[in-house]
Gaussian input, Z-matrix of N, CA and C with variables (Angstrom, degrees):
# hf/3-21g

backbone

0 1
 N
 C     1     B1
 C     2     B2     1     A1
 N     3     B3     2     A2     1     D1
 C     4     B4     3     A3     2     D2
 C     5     B5     4     A4     3     D3
 N     6     B6     5     A5     4     D4
 C     7     B7     6     A6     5     D5
 C     8     B8     7     A7     6     D6
 N     9     B9     8     A8     7     D7
 C    10    B10     9     A9     8     D8
 C    11    B11    10    A10     9     D9
 N    12    B12    11    A11    10    D10
 C    13    B13    12    A12    11    D11
 C    14    B14    13    A13    12    D12
 N    15    B15    14    A14    13    D13
 C    16    B16    15    A15    14    D14
 C    17    B17    16    A16    15    D15
 N    18    B18    17    A17    16    D16
 C    19    B19    18    A18    17    D17
 C    20    B20    19    A19    18    D18
 N    21    B21    20    A20    19    D19
 C    22    B22    21    A21    20    D20
 C    23    B23    22    A22    21    D21
 N    24    B24    23    A23    22    D22
 C    25    B25    24    A24    23    D23
 C    26    B26    25    A25    24    D24
 N    27    B27    26    A26    25    D25
 C    28    B28    27    A27    26    D26
 C    29    B29    28    A28    27    D27
 N    30    B30    29    A29    28    D28
 C    31    B31    30    A30    29    D29
 C    32    B32    31    A31    30    D30
 N    33    B33    32    A32    31    D31
 C    34    B34    33    A33    32    D32
 C    35    B35    34    A34    33    D33
 N    36    B36    35    A35    34    D34
 C    37    B37    36    A36    35    D35
 C    38    B38    37    A37    36    D36
 N    39    B39    38    A38    37    D37
 C    40    B40    39    A39    38    D38
 C    41    B41    40    A40    39    D39
 N    42    B42    41    A41    40    D40
 C    43    B43    42    A42    41    D41
 C    44    B44    43    A43    42    D42
 N    45    B45    44    A44    43    D43
 C    46    B46    45    A45    44    D44
 C    47    B47    46    A46    45    D45
 N    48    B48    47    A47    46    D46
 C    49    B49    48    A48    47    D47
 C    50    B50    49    A49    48    D48
 N    51    B51    50    A50    49    D49
 C    52    B52    51    A51    50    D50
 C    53    B53    52    A52    51    D51
 N    54    B54    53    A53    52    D52
 C    55    B55    54    A54    53    D53
 C    56    B56    55    A55    54    D54
 N    57    B57    56    A56    55    D55
 C    58    B58    57    A57    56    D56
 C    59    B59    58    A58    57    D57
 N    60    B60    59    A59    58    D58
 C    61    B61    60    A60    59    D59
 C    62    B62    61    A61    60    D60
 N    63    B63    62    A62    61    D61
 C    64    B64    63    A63    62    D62
 C    65    B65    64    A64    63    D63
 N    66    B66    65    A65    64    D64
 C    67    B67    66    A66    65    D65
 C    68    B68    67    A67    66    D66
 N    69    B69    68    A68    67    D67
 C    70    B70    69    A69    68    D68
 C    71    B71    70    A70    69    D69
 N    72    B72    71    A71    70    D70
 C    73    B73    72    A72    71    D71
 C    74    B74    73    A73    72    D72
 N    75    B75    74    A74    73    D73
 C    76    B76    75    A75    74    D74
 C    77    B77    76    A76    75    D75
 N    78    B78    77    A77    76    D76
 C    79    B79    78    A78    77    D77
 C    80    B80    79    A79    78    D78
 N    81    B81    80    A80    79    D79
 C    82    B82    81    A81    80    D80
 C    83    B83    82    A82    81    D81
 N    84    B84    83    A83    82    D82
 C    85    B85    84    A84    83    D83
 C    86    B86    85    A85    84    D84
 N    87    B87    86    A86    85    D85
 C    88    B88    87    A87    86    D86
 C    89    B89    88    A88    87    D87
 N    90    B90    89    A89    88    D88
 C    91    B91    90    A90    89    D89
 C    92    B92    91    A91    90    D90
 N    93    B93    92    A92    91    D91
 C    94    B94    93    A93    92    D92
 C    95    B95    94    A94    93    D93
 N    96    B96    95    A95    94    D94
 C    97    B97    96    A96    95    D95
 C    98    B98    97    A97    96    D96
 N    99    B99    98    A98    97    D97
 C   100   B100    99    A99    98    D98
 C   101   B101   100   A100    99    D99
 N   102   B102   101   A101   100   D100
 C   103   B103   102   A102   101   D101
 C   104   B104   103   A103   102   D102
 N   105   B105   104   A104   103   D103
 C   106   B106   105   A105   104   D104
 C   107   B107   106   A106   105   D105
 N   108   B108   107   A107   106   D106
 C   109   B109   108   A108   107   D107
 C   110   B110   109   A109   108   D108
 N   111   B111   110   A110   109   D109
 C   112   B112   111   A111   110   D110
 C   113   B113   112   A112   111   D111
 N   114   B114   113   A113   112   D112
 C   115   B115   114   A114   113   D113
 C   116   B116   115   A115   114   D114
 N   117   B117   116   A116   115   D115
 C   118   B118   117   A117   116   D116
 C   119   B119   118   A118   117   D117
 N   120   B120   119   A119   118   D118
 C   121   B121   120   A120   119   D119
 C   122   B122   121   A121   120   D120
 N   123   B123   122   A122   121   D121
 C   124   B124   123   A123   122   D122
 C   125   B125   124   A124   123   D123
 N   126   B126   125   A125   124   D124
 C   127   B127   126   A126   125   D125
 C   128   B128   127   A127   126   D126
 N   129   B129   128   A128   127   D127
 C   130   B130   129   A129   128   D128
 C   131   B131   130   A130   129   D129
 N   132   B132   131   A131   130   D130
 C   133   B133   132   A132   131   D131
 C   134   B134   133   A133   132   D132
 N   135   B135   134   A134   133   D133
 C   136   B136   135   A135   134   D134
 C   137   B137   136   A136   135   D135
 N   138   B138   137   A137   136   D136
 C   139   B139   138   A138   137   D137
 C   140   B140   139   A139   138   D138
 N   141   B141   140   A140   139   D139
 C   142   B142   141   A141   140   D140
 C   143   B143   142   A142   141   D141
 N   144   B144   143   A143   142   D142
 C   145   B145   144   A144   143   D143
 C   146   B146   145   A145   144   D144
 N   147   B147   146   A146   145   D145
 C   148   B148   147   A147   146   D146
 C   149   B149   148   A148   147   D147
 N   150   B150   149   A149   148   D148
 C   151   B151   150   A150   149   D149
 C   152   B152   151   A151   150   D150
 N   153   B153   152   A152   151   D151
 C   154   B154   153   A153   152   D152
 C   155   B155   154   A154   153   D153
 N   156   B156   155   A155   154   D154
 C   157   B157   156   A156   155   D155
 C   158   B158   157   A157   156   D156
 N   159   B159   158   A158   157   D157
 C   160   B160   159   A159   158   D158
 C   161   B161   160   A160   159   D159
 N   162   B162   161   A161   160   D160
 C   163   B163   162   A162   161   D161
 C   164   B164   163   A163   162   D162
 N   165   B165   164   A164   163   D163
 C   166   B166   165   A165   164   D164
 C   167   B167   166   A166   165   D165
 N   168   B168   167   A167   166   D166
 C   169   B169   168   A168   167   D167
 C   170   B170   169   A169   168   D168
 N   171   B171   170   A170   169   D169
 C   172   B172   171   A171   170   D170
 C   173   B173   172   A172   171   D171
 N   174   B174   173   A173   172   D172
 C   175   B175   174   A174   173   D173
 C   176   B176   175   A175   174   D174
 N   177   B177   176   A176   175   D175
 C   178   B178   177   A177   176   D176
 C   179   B179   178   A178   177   D177
 N   180   B180   179   A179   178   D178
 C   181   B181   180   A180   179   D179
 C   182   B182   181   A181   180   D180
 N   183   B183   182   A182   181   D181
 C   184   B184   183   A183   182   D182
 C   185   B185   184   A184   183   D183
 N   186   B186   185   A185   184   D184
 C   187   B187   186   A186   185   D185
 C   188   B188   187   A187   186   D186
 N   189   B189   188   A188   187   D187
 C   190   B190   189   A189   188   D188
 C   191   B191   190   A190   189   D189
 N   192   B192   191   A191   190   D190
 C   193   B193   192   A192   191   D191
 C   194   B194   193   A193   192   D192
 N   195   B195   194   A194   193   D193
 C   196   B196   195   A195   194   D194
 C   197   B197   196   A196   195   D195
 N   198   B198   197   A197   196   D196
 C   199   B199   198   A198   197   D197
 C   200   B200   199   A199   198   D198
 N   201   B201   200   A200   199   D199
 C   202   B202   201   A201   200   D200
 C   203   B203   202   A202   201   D201
 N   204   B204   203   A203   202   D202
 C   205   B205   204   A204   203   D203
 C   206   B206   205   A205   204   D204
 N   207   B207   206   A206   205   D205
 C   208   B208   207   A207   206   D206
 C   209   B209   208   A208   207   D207
 N   210   B210   209   A209   208   D208
 C   211   B211   210   A210   209   D209
 C   212   B212   211   A211   210   D210
 N   213   B213   212   A212   211   D211
 C   214   B214   213   A213   212   D212
 C   215   B215   214   A214   213   D213
 N   216   B216   215   A215   214   D214
 C   217   B217   216   A216   215   D215
 C   218   B218   217   A217   216   D216
 N   219   B219   218   A218   217   D217
 C   220   B220   219   A219   218   D218
 C   221   B221   220   A220   219   D219
 N   222   B222   221   A221   220   D220
 C   223   B223   222   A222   221   D221
 C   224   B224   223   A223   222   D222
 N   225   B225   224   A224   223   D223
 C   226   B226   225   A225   224   D224
 C   227   B227   226   A226   225   D225
 N   228   B228   227   A227   226   D226
 C   229   B229   228   A228   227   D227
 C   230   B230   229   A229   228   D228
 N   231   B231   230   A230   229   D229
 C   232   B232   231   A231   230   D230
 C   233   B233   232   A232   231   D231
 N   234   B234   233   A233   232   D232
 C   235   B235   234   A234   233   D233
 C   236   B236   235   A235   234   D234
 N   237   B237   236   A236   235   D235
 C   238   B238   237   A237   236   D236
 C   239   B239   238   A238   237   D237
 N   240   B240   239   A239   238   D238
 C   241   B241   240   A240   239   D239
 C   242   B242   241   A241   240   D240
 N   243   B243   242   A242   241   D241
 C   244   B244   243   A243   242   D242
 C   245   B245   244   A244   243   D243
 N   246   B246   245   A245   244   D244
 C   247   B247   246   A246   245   D245
 C   248   B248   247   A247   246   D246
 N   249   B249   248   A248   247   D247
 C   250   B250   249   A249   248   D248
 C   251   B251   250   A250   249   D249
 N   252   B252   251   A251   250   D250
 C   253   B253   252   A252   251   D251
 C   254   B254   253   A253   252   D252
 N   255   B255   254   A254   253   D253
 C   256   B256   255   A255   254   D254
 C   257   B257   256   A256   255   D255
 N   258   B258   257   A257   256   D256
 C   259   B259   258   A258   257   D257
 C   260   B260   259   A259   258   D258
 N   261   B261   260   A260   259   D259
 C   262   B262   261   A261   260   D260
 C   263   B263   262   A262   261   D261
 N   264   B264   263   A263   262   D262
 C   265   B265   264   A264   263   D263
 C   266   B266   265   A265   264   D264
 N   267   B267   266   A266   265   D265
 C   268   B268   267   A267   266   D266
 C   269   B269   268   A268   267   D267
 N   270   B270   269   A269   268   D268
 C   271   B271   270   A270   269   D269
 C   272   B272   271   A271   270   D270
 N   273   B273   272   A272   271   D271
 C   274   B274   273   A273   272   D272
 C   275   B275   274   A274   273   D273
 N   276   B276   275   A275   274   D274
 C   277   B277   276   A276   275   D275
 C   278   B278   277   A277   276   D276
 N   279   B279   278   A278   277   D277
 C   280   B280   279   A279   278   D278
 C   281   B281   280   A280   279   D279
 N   282   B282   281   A281   280   D280
 C   283   B283   282   A282   281   D281
 C   284   B284   283   A283   282   D282
 N   285   B285   284   A284   283   D283
 C   286   B286   285   A285   284   D284
 C   287   B287   286   A286   285   D285
 N   288   B288   287   A287   286   D286
 C   289   B289   288   A288   287   D287
 C   290   B290   289   A289   288   D288
 N   291   B291   290   A290   289   D289
 C   292   B292   291   A291   290   D290
 C   293   B293   292   A292   291   D291

   B1=1.4474
   B2=1.5278
   B3=1.3202
   B4=1.4651
   B5=1.5186
   B6=1.3235
   B7=1.4572
   B8=1.5201
   B9=1.3273
   B10=1.4594
   B11=1.5172
   B12=1.3240
   B13=1.4546
   B14=1.5173
   B15=1.3310
   B16=1.4589
   B17=1.5188
   B18=1.3377
   B19=1.4522
   B20=1.5228
   B21=1.3259
   B22=1.4615
   B23=1.5226
   B24=1.3268
   B25=1.4613
   B26=1.5235
   B27=1.3273
   B28=1.4726
   B29=1.5267
   B30=1.3270
   B31=1.4607
   B32=1.5217
   B33=1.3326
   B34=1.4645
   B35=1.5071
   B36=1.3059
   B37=1.4559
   B38=1.5242
   B39=1.2960
   B40=1.4679
   B41=1.5199
   B42=1.3236
   B43=1.4612
   B44=1.5288
   B45=1.3112
   B46=1.4664
   B47=1.5303
   B48=1.3111
   B49=1.4599
   B50=1.5243
   B51=1.3254
   B52=1.4641
   B53=1.5287
   B54=1.3208
   B55=1.4666
   B56=1.5206
   B57=1.3261
   B58=1.4682
   B59=1.5252
   B60=1.3245
   B61=1.4572
   B62=1.5285
   B63=1.3182
   B64=1.4658
   B65=1.5313
   B66=1.3468
   B67=1.4557
   B68=1.5219
   B69=1.3169
   B70=1.4685
   B71=1.5238
   B72=1.3106
   B73=1.4654
   B74=1.5262
   B75=1.3223
   B76=1.4610
   B77=1.5282
   B78=1.3280
   B79=1.4639
   B80=1.5117
   B81=1.3202
   B82=1.4698
   B83=1.5202
   B84=1.3330
   B85=1.4766
   B86=1.5248
   B87=1.3333
   B88=1.4613
   B89=1.5324
   B90=1.3407
   B91=1.4576
   B92=1.5175
   B93=1.3260
   B94=1.4577
   B95=1.5269
   B96=1.3160
   B97=1.4604
   B98=1.5282
   B99=1.3293
   B100=1.4621
   B101=1.5160
   B102=1.3296
   B103=1.4684
   B104=1.5151
   B105=1.3477
   B106=1.4588
   B107=1.5224
   B108=1.3188
   B109=1.4590
   B110=1.5241
   B111=1.3291
   B112=1.4559
   B113=1.5244
   B114=1.3164
   B115=1.4611
   B116=1.5183
   B117=1.3256
   B118=1.4536
   B119=1.5070
   B120=1.3166
   B121=1.4608
   B122=1.5264
   B123=1.3260
   B124=1.4656
   B125=1.5270
   B126=1.3338
   B127=1.4609
   B128=1.5183
   B129=1.3164
   B130=1.4603
   B131=1.5210
   B132=1.3339
   B133=1.4631
   B134=1.5145
   B135=1.3268
   B136=1.4696
   B137=1.5262
   B138=1.3178
   B139=1.4745
   B140=1.5211
   B141=1.3148
   B142=1.4623
   B143=1.5198
   B144=1.3113
   B145=1.4622
   B146=1.5294
   B147=1.2991
   B148=1.4666
   B149=1.5223
   B150=1.3311
   B151=1.4618
   B152=1.5299
   B153=1.3408
   B154=1.4708
   B155=1.5268
   B156=1.3199
   B157=1.4623
   B158=1.5221
   B159=1.3386
   B160=1.4651
   B161=1.5239
   B162=1.3183
   B163=1.4551
   B164=1.5249
   B165=1.3295
   B166=1.4647
   B167=1.5247
   B168=1.3285
   B169=1.4564
   B170=1.5258
   B171=1.3265
   B172=1.4638
   B173=1.5237
   B174=1.3330
   B175=1.4585
   B176=1.5260
   B177=1.3180
   B178=1.4613
   B179=1.5283
   B180=1.3206
   B181=1.4637
   B182=1.5188
   B183=1.3180
   B184=1.4606
   B185=1.5202
   B186=1.3201
   B187=1.4596
   B188=1.5216
   B189=1.3100
   B190=1.4583
   B191=1.5092
   B192=1.3250
   B193=1.4604
   B194=1.5284
   B195=1.3253
   B196=1.4653
   B197=1.5277
   B198=1.3188
   B199=1.4589
   B200=1.5254
   B201=1.3130
   B202=1.4683
   B203=1.5284
   B204=1.3159
   B205=1.4678
   B206=1.5268
   B207=1.3202
   B208=1.4634
   B209=1.5302
   B210=1.3140
   B211=1.4691
   B212=1.5308
   B213=1.3129
   B214=1.4705
   B215=1.5235
   B216=1.3333
   B217=1.4508
   B218=1.5274
   B219=1.3374
   B220=1.4694
   B221=1.5197
   B222=1.3285
   B223=1.4525
   B224=1.5187
   B225=1.3274
   B226=1.4638
   B227=1.5285
   B228=1.3247
   B229=1.4657
   B230=1.5297
   B231=1.3309
   B232=1.4591
   B233=1.5226
   B234=1.3147
   B235=1.4578
   B236=1.5235
   B237=1.3323
   B238=1.4537
   B239=1.5226
   B240=1.3318
   B241=1.4579
   B242=1.5293
   B243=1.3092
   B244=1.4633
   B245=1.5266
   B246=1.3028
   B247=1.4568
   B248=1.5297
   B249=1.3293
   B250=1.4671
   B251=1.5285
   B252=1.3452
   B253=1.4659
   B254=1.5267
   B255=1.3159
   B256=1.4680
   B257=1.5247
   B258=1.3118
   B259=1.4594
   B260=1.5286
   B261=1.3219
   B262=1.4657
   B263=1.5210
   B264=1.3390
   B265=1.4665
   B266=1.5303
   B267=1.3295
   B268=1.4648
   B269=1.5297
   B270=1.3172
   B271=1.4623
   B272=1.5245
   B273=1.3267
   B274=1.4630
   B275=1.5305
   B276=1.3023
   B277=1.4620
   B278=1.5336
   B279=1.3246
   B280=1.4674
   B281=1.5385
   B282=1.3275
   B283=1.4572
   B284=1.5270
   B285=1.3243
   B286=1.4718
   B287=1.5214
   B288=1.3325
   B289=1.4630
   B290=1.5196
   B291=1.3205
   B292=1.4493
   B293=1.4625
   A1=108.23
   A2=117.00
   A3=122.37
   A4=108.37
   A5=115.62
   A6=121.42
   A7=109.06
   A8=115.60
   A9=121.03
   A10=106.58
   A11=115.48
   A12=120.32
   A13=109.90
   A14=114.42
   A15=121.95
   A16=106.39
   A17=116.58
   A18=120.62
   A19=109.24
   A20=115.58
   A21=120.95
   A22=109.17
   A23=116.31
   A24=120.28
   A25=108.91
   A26=117.33
   A27=120.37
   A28=114.48
   A29=118.55
   A30=119.33
   A31=112.24
   A32=116.00
   A33=120.16
   A34=114.63
   A35=115.95
   A36=118.47
   A37=108.33
   A38=117.53
   A39=121.87
   A40=114.50
   A41=118.79
   A42=120.60
   A43=112.92
   A44=117.49
   A45=121.23
   A46=109.79
   A47=116.09
   A48=121.62
   A49=112.02
   A50=117.15
   A51=120.41
   A52=110.18
   A53=116.98
   A54=120.95
   A55=110.40
   A56=117.38
   A57=120.97
   A58=110.55
   A59=116.39
   A60=120.46
   A61=111.81
   A62=117.31
   A63=120.88
   A64=111.00
   A65=117.13
   A66=119.79
   A67=111.02
   A68=117.10
   A69=120.38
   A70=111.33
   A71=117.16
   A72=121.61
   A73=111.15
   A74=116.70
   A75=120.24
   A76=110.70
   A77=117.33
   A78=120.34
   A79=112.09
   A80=116.96
   A81=120.93
   A82=111.10
   A83=116.47
   A84=119.93
   A85=110.71
   A86=117.00
   A87=121.55
   A88=112.81
   A89=116.94
   A90=120.93
   A91=115.79
   A92=117.47
   A93=121.18
   A94=110.52
   A95=116.00
   A96=121.66
   A97=104.98
   A98=117.40
   A99=120.17
   A100=110.73
   A101=114.52
   A102=122.26
   A103=106.25
   A104=115.22
   A105=120.42
   A106=110.36
   A107=115.16
   A108=122.95
   A109=107.99
   A110=117.15
   A111=120.31
   A112=109.40
   A113=114.37
   A114=120.80
   A115=106.26
   A116=115.01
   A117=121.08
   A118=112.78
   A119=114.93
   A120=120.88
   A121=111.61
   A122=117.10
   A123=121.73
   A124=111.70
   A125=116.96
   A126=120.85
   A127=109.85
   A128=116.13
   A129=121.06
   A130=108.28
   A131=114.94
   A132=120.94
   A133=108.86
   A134=116.14
   A135=122.46
   A136=110.08
   A137=115.59
   A138=120.82
   A139=111.28
   A140=114.59
   A141=121.38
   A142=109.44
   A143=116.90
   A144=121.06
   A145=109.72
   A146=116.27
   A147=120.82
   A148=109.93
   A149=117.00
   A150=121.44
   A151=111.34
   A152=116.79
   A153=120.19
   A154=110.21
   A155=115.52
   A156=121.49
   A157=110.92
   A158=116.79
   A159=120.78
   A160=112.03
   A161=117.87
   A162=121.61
   A163=113.48
   A164=117.10
   A165=120.71
   A166=111.82
   A167=114.72
   A168=121.60
   A169=110.78
   A170=115.42
   A171=120.76
   A172=109.05
   A173=114.77
   A174=122.79
   A175=107.71
   A176=116.57
   A177=121.28
   A178=107.93
   A179=116.13
   A180=121.70
   A181=106.21
   A182=117.30
   A183=122.37
   A184=105.15
   A185=114.95
   A186=118.81
   A187=112.23
   A188=114.42
   A189=121.99
   A190=111.34
   A191=115.45
   A192=123.00
   A193=107.69
   A194=116.26
   A195=120.09
   A196=110.03
   A197=115.71
   A198=121.83
   A199=108.38
   A200=116.44
   A201=121.15
   A202=110.59
   A203=115.81
   A204=122.77
   A205=111.87
   A206=115.57
   A207=122.01
   A208=112.37
   A209=117.38
   A210=120.58
   A211=112.33
   A212=118.28
   A213=121.43
   A214=111.66
   A215=116.15
   A216=121.47
   A217=113.13
   A218=117.20
   A219=121.15
   A220=110.36
   A221=116.02
   A222=121.66
   A223=114.45
   A224=117.29
   A225=121.39
   A226=109.89
   A227=115.71
   A228=120.48
   A229=106.72
   A230=115.84
   A231=120.99
   A232=109.57
   A233=115.76
   A234=122.55
   A235=106.49
   A236=116.64
   A237=121.20
   A238=110.16
   A239=115.81
   A240=122.54
   A241=108.27
   A242=115.74
   A243=119.33
   A244=110.21
   A245=115.35
   A246=120.54
   A247=108.93
   A248=116.53
   A249=120.80
   A250=111.64
   A251=117.02
   A252=119.71
   A253=110.97
   A254=116.89
   A255=120.44
   A256=111.20
   A257=116.81
   A258=120.97
   A259=110.94
   A260=116.49
   A261=121.19
   A262=114.98
   A263=118.10
   A264=119.51
   A265=112.27
   A266=117.63
   A267=119.32
   A268=112.86
   A269=116.96
   A270=119.77
   A271=111.24
   A272=116.85
   A273=121.15
   A274=110.86
   A275=116.69
   A276=121.11
   A277=109.31
   A278=116.34
   A279=119.33
   A280=111.47
   A281=117.25
   A282=120.60
   A283=111.16
   A284=117.58
   A285=121.25
   A286=112.92
   A287=117.48
   A288=120.23
   A289=112.91
   A290=117.11
   A291=121.15
   A292=116.45
   D1=139.51
   D2=174.43
   D3=-91.60
   D4=123.28
   D5=-175.09
   D6=-128.66
   D7=139.01
   D8=167.20
   D9=-119.80
   D10=151.87
   D11=-178.71
   D12=-142.77
   D13=154.99
   D14=173.32
   D15=-128.20
   D16=128.96
   D17=174.89
   D18=-114.87
   D19=139.86
   D20=-179.89
   D21=-161.05
   D22=135.10
   D23=176.11
   D24=-128.20
   D25=164.74
   D26=-175.05
   D27=-55.03
   D28=-40.57
   D29=179.90
   D30=-89.40
   D31=-20.44
   D32=175.09
   D33=68.28
   D34=30.57
   D35=-179.58
   D36=-116.20
   D37=-113.09
   D38=-169.44
   D39=-59.39
   D40=-49.27
   D41=-173.15
   D42=-63.96
   D43=-34.68
   D44=177.33
   D45=-57.56
   D46=-47.27
   D47=-175.89
   D48=-78.00
   D49=-33.78
   D50=176.42
   D51=-64.26
   D52=-42.81
   D53=179.03
   D54=-64.02
   D55=-42.89
   D56=178.95
   D57=-60.51
   D58=-45.33
   D59=-178.67
   D60=-63.55
   D61=-42.82
   D62=-179.90
   D63=-65.58
   D64=-44.32
   D65=179.42
   D66=-61.57
   D67=-44.30
   D68=179.63
   D69=-63.81
   D70=-48.28
   D71=-176.35
   D72=-62.83
   D73=-50.72
   D74=-177.30
   D75=-70.22
   D76=-41.10
   D77=178.70
   D78=-57.74
   D79=-46.65
   D80=179.46
   D81=-65.76
   D82=-40.29
   D83=179.13
   D84=-61.57
   D85=-32.80
   D86=179.86
   D87=-85.05
   D88=1.19
   D89=175.12
   D90=92.58
   D91=12.40
   D92=179.65
   D93=-91.63
   D94=151.39
   D95=167.81
   D96=-90.81
   D97=123.14
   D98=-175.35
   D99=-139.94
   D100=139.02
   D101=173.83
   D102=-128.92
   D103=136.37
   D104=-175.92
   D105=-123.91
   D106=128.14
   D107=173.60
   D108=-98.61
   D109=135.19
   D110=175.48
   D111=-106.46
   D112=139.31
   D113=175.30
   D114=-121.33
   D115=88.43
   D116=-174.52
   D117=-120.61
   D118=-159.49
   D119=-177.86
   D120=-65.89
   D121=-19.35
   D122=178.49
   D123=-90.43
   D124=6.92
   D125=-176.80
   D126=91.22
   D127=-156.74
   D128=179.30
   D129=-86.87
   D130=124.49
   D131=177.72
   D132=-121.65
   D133=150.16
   D134=-177.61
   D135=55.66
   D136=43.57
   D137=-175.25
   D138=-55.73
   D139=131.57
   D140=178.85
   D141=-70.52
   D142=133.90
   D143=177.97
   D144=-81.43
   D145=164.58
   D146=176.11
   D147=-59.67
   D148=-35.48
   D149=178.29
   D150=-68.06
   D151=-42.07
   D152=176.63
   D153=-55.67
   D154=-46.81
   D155=-177.33
   D156=-67.17
   D157=-43.83
   D158=-178.23
   D159=-62.72
   D160=-32.33
   D161=-178.41
   D162=-84.58
   D163=-8.31
   D164=-175.48
   D165=-76.79
   D166=141.35
   D167=173.23
   D168=-83.32
   D169=-27.74
   D170=-177.27
   D171=-155.38
   D172=153.94
   D173=177.44
   D174=-118.07
   D175=132.47
   D176=174.49
   D177=-108.73
   D178=125.48
   D179=170.58
   D180=-105.45
   D181=109.66
   D182=173.57
   D183=-106.27
   D184=90.09
   D185=-168.99
   D186=-144.59
   D187=147.06
   D188=173.69
   D189=-109.70
   D190=2.88
   D191=177.19
   D192=-137.93
   D193=172.44
   D194=178.32
   D195=-66.23
   D196=134.82
   D197=177.11
   D198=-74.75
   D199=131.49
   D200=178.71
   D201=-75.19
   D202=148.10
   D203=177.17
   D204=56.89
   D205=40.32
   D206=-175.12
   D207=-63.82
   D208=-23.80
   D209=-178.73
   D210=-62.26
   D211=-17.96
   D212=176.91
   D213=-61.81
   D214=-21.29
   D215=-173.53
   D216=-104.08
   D217=11.61
   D218=179.18
   D219=-54.99
   D220=133.55
   D221=178.04
   D222=84.34
   D223=-2.97
   D224=-178.80
   D225=-92.00
   D226=155.36
   D227=171.17
   D228=-76.60
   D229=120.00
   D230=-176.95
   D231=-117.46
   D232=130.83
   D233=174.95
   D234=-112.73
   D235=121.27
   D236=-178.96
   D237=-104.69
   D238=128.23
   D239=179.31
   D240=-136.38
   D241=165.98
   D242=176.27
   D243=-79.72
   D244=158.06
   D245=175.55
   D246=-60.94
   D247=-40.83
   D248=179.95
   D249=-60.05
   D250=-41.52
   D251=178.41
   D252=-63.09
   D253=-38.69
   D254=179.58
   D255=-65.58
   D256=-32.34
   D257=179.37
   D258=-79.33
   D259=-46.60
   D260=-171.72
   D261=-85.15
   D262=-33.34
   D263=-173.84
   D264=-145.49
   D265=58.90
   D266=-179.79
   D267=-64.11
   D268=-27.26
   D269=178.38
   D270=-58.11
   D271=-41.43
   D272=179.08
   D273=-63.70
   D274=-37.81
   D275=179.38
   D276=-62.64
   D277=-49.05
   D278=-179.22
   D279=-65.68
   D280=-36.38
   D281=178.61
   D282=-63.67
   D283=-30.60
   D284=-178.88
   D285=-76.98
   D286=-10.47
   D287=-176.59
   D288=-77.02
   D289=-18.51
   D290=176.52
   D291=83.18

């Protein structure tokens, strides 16, 4: 499955990046192609391209705040989870994607 994700937390420091790392690591281990954009204190990093988004089967928002530029994902299947869930139990998130 092709997956894109956005991680963002209120302070935009450690948890944003921890969630991104867990989603990438577990997603790849489970055989998914995954790209993760972080929206942290440094702004938007690893920004997803229009092509990345168009090729995705699903979008994961692991966020505790509003995702910036959300209109890029109009018409996409979006799964919203907490940053904590992405850090603690990413396997459950991927299992829910079907």
